[in-house]
BAKE-781143 format. One line per 3 residues: number of its first residue (from 0); for each residue x, y, z of C-alpha. Coordinates in Angstrom, 1 decimal. Example, Ala and Ser with C-alpha at 12.3 -4.5 7.8 and 13.67 -1.06 7.14 Angstrom:
REM residues 2
0) 12.3 -4.5 7.8  13.7 -1.1 7.1
***
This chain:
REM residues 229
0) 0.8 66.7 52.5  -2.9 67.2 53.3  -4.7 69.3 50.8
3) -5.7 72.8 51.8  -9.3 73.0 53.0  -11.9 75.8 52.7
6) -13.7 76.9 55.9  -16.8 75.1 54.7  -14.9 71.9 54.2
9) -13.3 72.3 57.6  -16.7 72.9 59.2  -18.0 69.7 57.6
12) -15.1 67.6 58.9  -15.9 70.0 62.0  4.2 48.1 70.2
15) 12.4 38.7 68.5  13.7 37.9 71.6  16.8 39.6 73.1
18) 17.8 37.5 76.1  20.9 39.5 77.0  19.2 42.9 77.4
21) 18.6 44.2 80.9  15.3 45.8 82.0  15.6 49.6 81.8
24) 15.3 51.9 84.8  13.0 54.4 83.1  10.1 54.3 80.7
27) 10.7 57.8 79.5  11.0 57.9 75.7  12.4 60.8 73.7
30) 10.0 61.5 70.8  11.3 61.8 67.3  12.8 65.2 66.4
33) 9.8 67.3 65.6  9.2 69.4 62.5  6.5 72.0 62.2
36) 4.6 69.8 59.7  4.5 66.1 59.7  5.0 66.1 55.9
39) 8.4 67.6 56.5  9.5 64.7 58.6  10.2 61.9 56.1
42) 12.6 60.0 58.4  11.4 60.1 62.0  13.2 58.0 64.6
45) 12.2 54.4 64.3  10.7 53.1 67.5  10.9 49.5 68.5
48) 8.1 48.8 71.0  8.9 45.8 73.3  8.1 44.4 76.7
51) 10.1 42.5 79.3  8.3 39.4 80.5  9.3 37.3 83.4
54) 8.2 33.9 84.8  7.4 34.4 88.4  7.3 37.6 90.4
57) 10.6 39.4 89.7  11.6 40.7 93.1  15.1 40.7 91.7
60) 15.0 40.7 87.9  18.5 39.1 87.5  17.3 36.0 89.5
63) 14.2 35.6 87.4  13.8 34.0 84.0  12.8 36.7 81.6
66) 13.1 38.0 78.0  12.4 41.1 75.9  9.7 40.6 73.3
69) 9.4 42.7 70.2  5.7 43.7 70.1  5.1 45.1 66.6
72) 3.8 41.8 65.2  0.8 39.5 65.5  -0.2 38.6 69.1
75) -0.2 34.9 68.3  3.4 35.0 67.3  4.3 36.9 70.4
78) 2.6 34.3 72.6  4.3 31.4 70.8  7.7 33.0 71.3
81) 6.9 33.9 75.0  5.5 30.5 75.9  8.4 28.6 74.2
84) 11.2 30.7 75.7  9.7 30.7 79.2  8.4 27.1 79.2
87) 4.9 28.3 79.9  1.5 27.8 78.4  -1.7 29.9 77.8
90) -3.2 28.6 81.0  -0.2 30.1 83.0  0.1 26.9 85.1
93) 2.8 27.1 87.7  4.5 30.5 88.1  2.5 33.2 86.2
96) 4.1 35.4 83.6  4.6 39.1 84.4  5.0 42.1 82.2
99) 7.8 43.7 84.2  9.0 46.5 82.0  8.7 48.1 78.5
102) 10.4 50.4 76.1  9.5 52.6 73.0  5.8 52.8 73.6
105) 6.1 56.6 73.6  3.3 58.4 75.4  1.4 55.2 76.1
108) 1.9 54.0 79.6  1.6 50.3 80.0  -0.2 48.8 83.0
111) 2.3 46.1 84.1  1.6 43.0 86.2  0.6 39.4 85.8
114) -0.5 38.7 82.3  -4.2 37.9 82.2  -4.9 39.8 85.4
117) -7.7 42.4 85.3  -6.2 45.9 84.9  -3.0 44.6 83.2
120) -2.7 45.4 79.5  -3.2 42.4 77.3  -0.8 41.0 74.7
123) -3.4 41.7 72.0  -3.8 45.3 73.0  0.0 46.0 73.2
126) 0.6 44.3 69.9  -2.0 46.5 68.2  -0.5 49.6 69.7
129) 3.1 48.5 68.8  2.2 47.9 65.2  0.6 51.3 65.0
132) 3.7 52.9 66.5  5.9 51.0 64.1  3.8 52.2 61.1
135) 2.9 55.7 62.1  5.5 56.8 64.8  5.1 58.3 68.2
138) 1.9 60.3 67.3  0.1 56.9 67.3  1.1 56.3 70.9
141) -0.4 59.6 71.9  -3.6 58.8 70.0  -3.7 55.4 71.7
144) -3.3 57.0 75.1  -6.0 59.5 74.4  -8.4 56.7 73.4
147) -7.3 54.0 75.8  -10.8 53.6 77.2  -12.0 52.6 73.7
150) -9.4 50.8 71.7  -11.8 50.5 68.8  -10.9 54.1 68.0
153) -7.2 53.2 67.4  -7.8 52.3 63.8  -9.2 55.8 63.1
156) -5.7 57.3 63.5  -5.0 57.7 59.7  -8.2 59.7 59.2
159) -8.0 61.7 62.4  -4.4 62.7 62.3  -3.8 66.2 60.9
162) -0.1 66.2 61.4  2.5 67.8 63.7  2.5 71.6 63.7
165) 4.1 74.4 65.7  0.7 75.2 67.2  -3.0 75.0 66.5
168) -2.9 78.5 65.3  -0.1 77.7 62.9  -2.1 74.8 61.5
171) -5.1 77.0 60.9  -3.0 79.7 59.3  -1.5 77.1 56.9
174) -5.0 75.8 56.0  -6.2 79.3 55.1  -3.0 80.7 53.6
177) -4.2 80.2 50.0  -7.3 82.2 50.6  -5.3 85.4 50.9
180) -6.9 86.8 54.0  -3.6 88.3 55.2  -3.2 90.0 51.9
183) -6.6 91.5 52.2  -5.7 93.0 55.5  -2.5 94.3 54.0
186) -4.5 96.2 51.4  -7.3 97.3 53.6  -5.5 98.5 56.7
189) -3.3 101.7 56.8  0.3 100.9 57.2  0.5 102.3 60.7
192) -2.5 100.3 61.8  -1.7 97.0 60.1  0.7 95.7 62.9
195) -2.2 95.8 65.4  -4.7 93.9 63.2  -4.5 90.1 63.2
198) -6.7 87.1 62.5  -7.2 85.0 65.7  -6.4 81.6 64.1
201) -6.6 79.8 67.5  -10.2 81.0 68.0  -11.1 80.3 64.4
204) -9.9 76.7 64.6  -11.8 76.2 67.8  -15.0 77.6 66.1
207) -14.6 75.5 63.0  -13.7 72.2 64.7  -15.6 72.7 68.0
210) -15.0 69.8 70.4  -13.7 67.6 67.6  -10.2 69.0 67.7
213) -7.6 67.3 69.9  -4.2 68.9 70.5  -1.5 66.8 72.2
216) 1.9 68.3 73.0  4.8 66.9 71.0  8.5 67.8 71.1
219) 8.9 71.0 69.1  5.1 71.5 68.6  1.8 69.7 68.8
222) 0.0 66.7 67.2  -3.4 67.7 66.0  -6.3 65.3 65.5
225) -9.8 65.7 64.2  -12.0 63.2 66.1  -14.9 63.9 63.7
228) -13.0 62.8 60.6
***
């Protein structure tokens, strides 16, 4: 669990081959069951990011040679498996290879099409994302989607990720709990007034983190990132 931070500290921080599997009809993934705090989720659902690659344009997938490729490994191993199974090469001579479908990439939406074509996600990029998802879970996919214009930022996930929480306000409340501000209000406010006096933790978090805070919806809560970490 991340250590509790003082306001000053907070301000300073301010994707094997499975030949028999059919292409799916939907890319929608169900995120792992969410907890209020990522540290309370020791066994999230294990995602298995993979893509369906075909040789030739798959107007009808069942008439086209294709295979599912597990992507959470090195790109060179993926290419070797893909070229061997589909009798292709890196130059894509003959019928080109197409990314036709995908599964378990969470919030990250893959740009499908002919491999090597501009605008189609590369094997290297998808392998990097898949390894991150395998290691960190669906929150990594959300982080990759947020930073898809600059993949260099993908590796900052461990430092930037502040966990899964009920809300930004709940995260801020947890960070400041040990400082006893609520107890101070309990003592200072008359009993009949106390229910109407509250700390605005949402605004406080926005003030402390500024534009550096990123909040992404997750099932059962939100994922929180500090882009200035």
